[in-house]
C-alpha positions in Angstrom: 13.2 17.1 -15.1 12.1 18.4 -11.8 8.2 18.3 -10.8 7.0 21.8 -10.1 6.7 22.9 -6.4 2.8 22.4 -6.7 3.2 18.9 -7.7 5.6 18.2 -5.0 3.1 20.0 -2.5 0.4 17.5 -3.8 2.6 14.4 -3.2 4.2 15.4 0.0 4.2 18.9 1.7 0.5 19.4 1.6 -0.6 15.6 1.6 -2.1 14.6 4.7 -3.4 11.3 6.4 -7.2 11.3 6.2 -9.4 9.9 8.9 -12.8 11.2 7.5 -14.0 10.5 4.1 -16.4 12.5 1.7 -19.5 10.2 0.4 -18.0 10.0 -3.0 -17.1 6.6 -4.6 -13.7 5.6 -6.1 -14.6 3.9 -9.4 -13.3 0.4 -10.7 -11.8 2.5 -13.6 -9.8 4.7 -11.0 -8.7 1.6 -9.0 -7.1 0.1 -12.3 -5.5 3.3 -13.1 -4.2 3.6 -9.7 -2.5 0.3 -9.9 -1.5 0.9 -13.4 0.3 3.9 -12.3 1.9 2.4 -9.1 3.1 -0.8 -10.6 6.0 1.1 -12.3 7.8 1.6 -8.8 10.9 -0.2 -8.8 11.7 -3.3 -6.7 14.5 -5.7 -6.3 15.0 -7.7 -9.4 11.7 -6.4 -10.6 10.3 -8.8 -8.1 6.9 -7.0 -7.5 5.9 -9.1 -4.5 3.1 -6.8 -3.3 -0.7 -7.8 -3.8 -3.5 -5.6 -3.2 -6.9 -6.4 -2.3 -9.4 -3.4 -3.2 -12.2 -3.5 -0.9 -15.1 -1.3 -1.8 -18.2 -3.4 -1.4 -20.4 -3.5 2.0 -19.7 -7.4 1.9 -15.8 -6.8 1.7 -16.0 -4.4 4.6 -17.9 -6.7 6.6 -15.4 -9.5 6.1 -12.7 -6.9 7.3 -14.3 -5.3 10.1 -13.6 -8.0 12.8 -10.0 -7.7 12.3 -10.0 -3.9 12.7 -8.9 -2.2 16.0 -11.4 0.2 17.6 -9.7 3.2 16.5 -9.6 2.3 12.9 -13.1 0.8 12.5 -15.2 3.8 11.8 -12.8 5.5 9.4 -12.3 2.3 7.4 -16.0 1.4 7.4 -16.8 4.9 5.9 -13.9 5.1 3.4 -15.0 4.6 -0.1 -12.0 2.2 -0.7 -9.8 0.2 1.7 -6.8 -1.5 0.3 -5.2 -4.6 1.8 -1.5 -4.0 1.0 -0.1 -7.5 1.0 3.0 -9.5 -0.3 3.4 -12.8 -1.9 6.0 -14.9 -0.1 6.3 -16.9 -3.2 6.7 -13.8 -5.4 9.7 -15.6 -7.0 7.4 -17.9 -8.9 6.9 -14.8 -11.3 10.6 -14.0 -11.8 10.7 -15.8 -15.0 7.8 -13.5 -16.3 9.2 -10.3 -14.5 13.0 -10.7 -14.8 13.4 -12.4 -18.2 17.0 -11.5 -18.9 18.3 -13.6 -15.9 16.4 -16.7 -15.6 18.3 -18.0 -12.9 16.8 -15.2 -10.7 14.1 -17.3 -9.1 17.1 -19.8 -7.7 18.2 -16.8 -5.7 15.1 -17.1 -3.5 14.2 -20.8 -3.5 17.5 -21.6 -2.0 17.2 -18.9 0.6 14.2 -18.6 2.6 15.6 -15.7 4.6 16.3 -13.6 1.6 13.0 -14.4 0.1 11.1 -13.3 3.2 13.2 -10.2 3.5 12.7 -9.2 -0.2 9.0 -10.1 -0.3 8.2 -7.9 2.8 10.7 -5.0 1.8 9.6 -4.6 -1.6 5.9 -5.3 -0.9 6.2 -2.3 1.6 7.8 0.0 -1.2 5.0 -0.9 -3.4 2.6 0.1 -0.8 4.2 3.5 -0.5 4.2 3.7 -4.5 0.4 3.0 -4.4 -0.2 5.9 -2.0 2.0 8.4 -4.0 0.0 7.4 -7.2 -3.4 7.8 -5.4 -2.3 11.3 -4.4 -1.0 11.9 -7.8 -4.4 10.8 -9.2 -6.2 13.3 -6.9 -7.4 11.1 -4.2 -6.4 11.1 -0.5 -5.1 8.2 1.8 -4.8 7.0 5.2 -2.6 4.3 5.8 -2.6 2.3 9.0 -1.7 -0.6 11.0 -4.0 -1.5 14.1 -5.5 -4.6 12.8 -5.1 -8.3 13.2 -2.9 -9.6 10.6 -3.7 -13.2 11.2 -7.4 -12.6 11.0 -7.0 -10.5 7.7 -4.8 -13.2 6.1 -7.4 -16.1 7.1 -10.3 -14.0 5.8 -8.8 -13.0 2.6 -5.7 -15.2 1.8 -6.4 -18.6 3.0 -6.3 -19.9 -0.6 -3.2 -18.3 -1.8 -0.7 -17.8 1.1 -0.4 -14.1 0.7 0.3 -12.1 3.9 -1.1 -8.6 4.8 1.3 -5.8 5.7 -1.0 -2.7 6.1 -4.2 -1.2 5.2 -4.9 2.0 3.3 -7.9 4.0 2.9 -8.3 5.9 0.0 -10.8 8.4 -1.3 -11.9 12.1 -1.2 -10.7 13.2 2.4 -13.0 15.3 4.6 -10.5 17.8 6.0 -12.4 18.2 9.3 -10.9 15.0 10.2 -7.2 15.8 9.6 -5.1 16.4 12.6 -2.5 19.2 12.8 0.6 18.2 11.1 3.1 16.4 13.5 6.8 17.4 13.5 9.2 15.9 11.3 13.0 15.3 12.1 15.5 17.9 10.6 17.9 16.8 8.2 20.7 16.7 10.8 18.7 14.5 13.3 17.8 11.9 10.6 20.8 11.9 8.1 24.4 11.3 7.8 26.7 12.3 4.9 29.4 9.9 4.6 
């Protein structure tokens, strides 16, 4: 099955990074629907290391604000929802639940710190991308960004659980007045090889 061109446009060709937001909330029900769609994206050994903090209250935004770079402050404070896309370095503790057909899988990571770190970061990043595509599929706009102090975010939000922040993503209903002209993309021959 192939998605129709309009759906492809919604997810990729016409989708844009948003910097300004309409004053329209994203409900808790939408947030749950968003996660419940994104969670089905594939990860290595179904490891699912991503962890998400959905910040939608003034108190949560105030806690996040000191970690933001100047250029990201206003757009984050005005976004109805900001997600800290993080990962759990000890994701492998959940493998008996997530990968039950191979109960030895946990040992792959407990005996190899480098493999665990790489797997957590790589697959957590994938899950963050799935979250963005899921948001677009549900009619929401996104604005992913770096430009923040990871250590400050981790201290403020993850001191008790050891999770680590990867990137932030504002989600809501974008104001198209804040969208830049689309930047170029590399052509196939510049970015790809056939082997």
